[in-house]
C-alpha positions in Angstrom: 77.5 106.8 46.0 76.3 110.0 46.1 75.7 111.7 49.3 72.1 113.2 49.8 71.6 116.6 51.5 68.7 119.3 51.9 69.8 121.9 53.6 68.4 125.0 52.1 66.3 123.5 49.6 69.6 122.1 47.3 69.0 118.7 47.3 70.0 115.4 45.5 67.4 115.1 43.2 67.3 118.6 42.0 70.8 118.2 41.1 70.1 115.0 39.1 66.7 116.2 37.6 69.1 119.6 36.4 71.9 117.3 35.0 70.0 114.9 33.4 68.8 117.7 30.7 72.3 117.7 29.8 73.4 116.1 26.8 76.5 114.4 25.6 77.6 116.4 22.3 79.1 113.0 21.1 76.6 110.3 22.7 73.5 112.2 22.0 72.3 111.1 25.6 72.1 112.8 29.1 74.8 112.1 31.3 73.2 110.8 34.7 71.7 108.0 32.1 74.7 107.4 30.6 76.0 107.5 34.4 78.5 109.8 33.9 78.0 112.0 37.4 79.9 110.5 40.1 80.6 111.4 43.5 77.8 114.3 43.8 78.5 115.7 47.1 76.4 118.7 48.4 77.4 121.4 51.6 75.1 124.0 52.3 74.7 125.4 48.9 77.5 124.0 47.5 77.8 121.3 45.0 80.6 119.4 44.1 80.5 116.0 41.4 82.6 114.2 38.7 81.8 113.6 35.2 83.5 110.7 33.6 84.4 110.8 30.2 84.6 108.4 27.5 88.3 109.4 27.3 90.3 111.1 28.6 91.3 113.2 25.3 87.8 114.2 25.4 87.5 117.7 23.0 84.1 118.8 24.4 85.0 119.1 27.9 84.5 123.2 27.9 80.8 122.1 26.3 80.1 119.8 28.9 81.2 122.1 31.9 79.4 124.9 30.4 76.0 123.1 30.1 76.1 121.6 33.4 76.7 125.0 35.1 73.8 126.8 33.0 71.3 123.7 34.0 72.1 124.3 37.3 71.5 127.4 37.4 67.8 126.3 38.1 68.1 124.5 41.0 66.9 127.0 43.8 69.2 128.3 46.3 72.7 126.8 44.3 76.0 127.8 45.6 79.1 126.9 44.6 79.6 124.4 41.5 82.7 122.2 41.4 82.8 120.0 38.5 86.2 117.4 38.4 87.0 114.8 35.5 87.5 111.5 35.3 87.3 108.9 32.5 87.0 105.5 31.6 87.3 104.5 28.5 84.9 101.7 26.4 86.6 98.7 26.1 86.6 96.7 23.2 86.3 92.9 25.0 87.4 91.2 21.5 91.0 92.0 22.0 91.7 90.4 25.1 89.4 87.5 24.4 91.0 87.0 20.9 95.0 88.1 21.7 95.0 87.8 25.9 96.4 91.3 26.0 94.9 94.1 28.0 94.7 96.7 25.4 91.3 99.2 25.5 91.5 99.8 21.7 93.2 99.4 18.9 94.0 102.0 16.4 96.1 101.1 13.0 97.5 104.2 11.3 97.8 103.5 7.7 98.9 105.4 4.2 98.3 103.7 0.7 101.6 105.0 -0.4 104.7 106.0 1.3 106.2 109.2 2.1 103.4 110.9 3.6 104.0 110.8 6.7 102.7 108.3 8.6 105.0 107.4 11.2 105.2 111.1 12.3 101.4 110.8 12.9 102.0 107.8 14.6 104.4 109.0 17.0 102.6 112.6 18.1 99.6 111.0 18.1 100.3 108.6 20.5 102.5 110.8 22.5 99.8 113.3 22.3 97.3 110.9 23.9 99.8 109.8 26.6 99.9 114.1 27.1 96.2 113.5 27.7 96.3 111.3 30.4 96.1 108.3 28.6 98.3 105.1 28.9 99.4 104.2 25.2 101.4 101.6 23.4 103.2 102.1 20.1 103.5 98.9 18.0 106.1 99.3 15.0 104.3 97.4 12.3 106.3 98.1 9.4 108.7 95.0 10.3 110.9 96.1 6.6 111.5 99.4 7.9 111.1 100.3 11.1 111.7 103.8 12.2 110.0 104.7 15.5 113.0 104.3 17.6 114.8 106.9 16.2 111.8 109.2 15.9 111.0 108.1 19.9 114.9 108.8 20.6 115.5 104.9 21.7 118.0 102.8 20.2 117.6 99.9 22.9 114.9 98.6 24.9 114.8 96.4 28.0 116.1 93.3 28.8 113.3 90.4 29.2 111.6 89.6 32.2 110.1 86.0 32.7 110.3 84.9 29.0 108.4 88.2 28.0 109.5 91.7 25.8 109.5 94.2 27.7 108.7 97.4 25.4 110.7 100.8 25.7 109.4 104.0 27.1 109.4 107.4 26.2 107.3 110.7 26.6 104.8 108.3 29.0 104.9 105.7 25.8 105.2 102.3 25.9 106.4 101.0 22.2 108.3 98.0 20.3 109.5 97.2 17.1 111.8 95.6 15.0 114.8 97.4 15.0 115.3 96.6 18.3 116.1 93.0 17.4 118.3 93.8 13.9 121.5 95.8 12.9 120.4 98.9 11.8 122.1 98.0 8.2 120.7 94.2 8.4 118.2 94.2 5.5 115.1 91.9 5.8 114.2 90.7 3.1 111.2 88.6 4.5 107.6 86.6 2.8 104.1 87.1 4.1 104.5 84.3 6.6 107.7 85.9 8.6 106.1 89.0 8.7 103.2 87.4 9.9 104.9 86.1 12.5 107.1 88.9 13.6 104.0 91.0 14.1 101.7 88.9 15.9 105.3 88.1 17.7 105.6 92.0 18.8 102.1 91.8 19.8 101.7 88.3 21.9 105.5 88.2 23.1 105.7 91.2 24.8 104.7 93.0 28.2 102.6 95.4 27.5 100.2 95.5 30.7 97.2 97.1 30.9 96.6 100.4 27.8 94.0 102.5 27.0 95.2 102.8 23.2 97.4 100.8 21.0 98.6 103.2 18.2 100.3 100.6 15.4 101.9 102.2 12.7 101.5 100.5 9.5 103.9 100.0 6.5 102.5 101.5 3.5 100.6 99.9 0.9 97.5 97.4 1.1 99.5 94.1 1.6 100.6 91.4 4.7 100.7 93.5 7.5 97.2 94.9 7.2 95.6 91.6 6.3 98.1 90.1 9.2 96.6 92.5 11.5 93.1 91.8 10.5 93.7 88.2 11.5 95.5 88.4 14.5 94.4 91.5 16.1 90.3 92.9 16.4 91.1 96.7 15.2 88.6 99.0 16.6 89.1 101.5 13.9 92.1 102.7 11.4 93.1 106.3 10.3 94.4 106.9 7.2 96.8 109.7 6.0 96.9 111.1 2.7 99.0 114.4 1.2 97.3 117.0 -0.1 97.8 116.1 -3.5 95.0 114.0 -6.0 97.6 111.3 -6.7 98.0 110.9 -2.5 94.3 111.3 -2.6 94.2 108.1 -5.0 96.6 105.5 -3.0 94.7 106.3 0.3 91.4 105.5 -1.3 93.0 102.0 -1.7 93.5 101.8 2.2 90.1 103.0 2.7 88.4 100.1 0.1 90.8 97.6 1.8 89.7 97.9 5.5 86.1 98.5 4.2 86.1 95.2 3.2 88.2 94.0 6.2 85.0 95.4 7.9 87.3 97.5 10.3 85.8 100.8 11.0 87.7 104.2 9.4 88.2 106.3 12.2 88.8 109.3 9.8 91.4 110.8 7.5 93.6 112.6 8.1 95.7 115.2 5.6 99.9 115.4 6.1 102.0 117.9 4.8 99.9 120.9 4.3 101.0 124.1 2.6 101.9 125.9 -0.2 104.2 123.4 -1.0 102.3 120.5 -1.6 98.8 122.4 -1.7 95.6 120.8 0.1 92.3 120.2 0.1 92.6 116.8 -0.9 92.4 115.0 2.1 88.8 116.6 3.0 87.3 116.5 -0.8 88.4 112.2 -0.4 86.4 112.4 3.1 83.6 114.1 1.3 83.0 111.6 -1.5 83.6 108.2 0.7 81.2 109.6 3.6 84.4 109.6 5.8 85.3 112.0 8.8 88.0 114.2 8.2 90.2 114.7 11.6 91.8 117.6 10.0 95.1 118.9 8.4 98.4 119.0 9.6 100.3 121.6 8.4 103.7 121.4 6.4 106.7 122.5 9.1 110.7 122.1 9.2 110.4 121.8 12.6 108.2 118.0 12.1 111.1 116.6 10.1 114.1 118.5 12.5 112.2 116.4 16.0 111.8 112.9 14.3 115.6 113.1 12.7 116.5 114.1 16.3 114.2 112.3 18.6 112.3 115.1 19.6 108.5 114.6 18.2 106.6 118.4 17.3 104.7 117.6 20.1 107.1 117.4 22.7 109.7 119.7 20.9 107.5 123.2 19.9 103.7 122.3 21.4 102.9 125.3 19.9 103.5 125.0 16.7 100.5 125.5 14.3 101.3 121.7 13.5 102.0 120.2 16.9 98.2 122.0 17.5 96.8 121.0 14.5 97.6 116.9 15.8 96.7 118.2 19.7 93.2 118.9 18.2 93.1 115.4 15.5 94.5 113.5 19.2 91.4 114.4 21.2 88.7 113.9 17.6 90.4 110.8 17.9 89.5 109.6 21.2 85.9 110.9 21.1 85.6 108.6 17.9 87.2 105.8 19.0 84.8 106.2 22.0 81.7 106.1 19.9 82.8 103.0 17.7 83.4 100.7 20.8 80.5 102.2 22.3 78.4 101.3 19.0 80.1 97.8 18.4 79.5 96.5 22.4 75.6 97.3 22.8 72.6 95.5 21.5 70.1 97.9 22.6 71.1 100.8 26.2 74.1 99.8 27.3 75.3 102.6 30.2 79.0 102.9 30.1 79.7 101.4 33.3 79.4 98.2 31.9 81.7 98.6 29.3 84.9 97.6 30.0 
C-alpha cells in the first residue's frame, strides 16, 4: 500500500500523476493503469518505489527507468529517486486447468530439420532465463534422440519421491529427459502412441514445482511429438530455429505452418550458426516474408559446440562471447513476447496485470 506524504509539495498524487505519463513500451499502456507501480514511499522530498515487470528478463528496463526519472522531474521540489524492480510473470491459465501443473508459460523450441542447433538454443535460452531470475524448467521432448543431459553436464536424476520423478537441476534450471531412463546405447524404436505416452508422463509424472517458463526442446520435423504436445499441453508460443541457408529456411517454414494449423502463437524465428561458413540472412528474410517476429541471430563460434559437449553451455562458459551475448539479447525478446502473448490471450477488454496469474 502506498504511503502518502505531503511534505514540501511532494505528494503521492503528484508522483503517481507523473508516472501515469510513462508508457510501458511493449504493452503501450501507462505504468499506473497497469498497476506496475508498487510500494511508493515518500520521505521528505525523496521518492522510492518499485516497478513490477511482466518478466524478470525485461529488455526495456532501462527505457522505463529513464522515462520514469524524466517524468518525475516535473514534480515540484522532487529529491532523490530510488527505483527498485520486481516481476509478476503473467500466467497462461489454461495450463494448470488442463494439465494440473504450475507452469505460468510453456515455450516450444522447434525446427523443420535436424542439425540446426535447436537443443543448443533450448539449453542456453533456459539458462539465460534462469540467470535473469526466472524459475525455469526444460523438457527434452526429443524422445528418440535425447541429449539435453549431456549438454547440461548431468547424467543422472534424483531418486523419485511420492511416486513422482524429481527433475535434475543445474545452472538454476530443472530438467528431465528420456536419457535418464534408458541405457546410453539403447535405441528406442517407438511408434506414435508410445511417444505420446512418454511425453505425457514427462509432463505429468514429474514434480516440477512452480515455473515461470517451461522450455520444451522438440525433435526436428513436424510429426508425432508436435501433435502430442498440442493435444496434452496448451502452448503459450513456439520458437522456430533455422540456419542461414535457404534450404534450412524452407524446412523452418513447414514448422511455422504446422504451429499455425495447431493455433499455437509464433514467438519468433532465430537464425543460428550465422556467419562466414553458412552465410546469413535466410532467417530474417523468412520472418519478413511471413510477417513473423525475428528474434535475432546467433553467430557460429566453436565455443558453442565445445561448451555443449562438455556440459558447460556458452552462456555459462563464455558469457562474453558474441554468441552468448546474442542469446542473452534473444532471451529478453522471447520473455517480452511471451508476456505480451499471454496477456493478450487472457484479456477480454482491459485487465490489469495484477489480475493475471
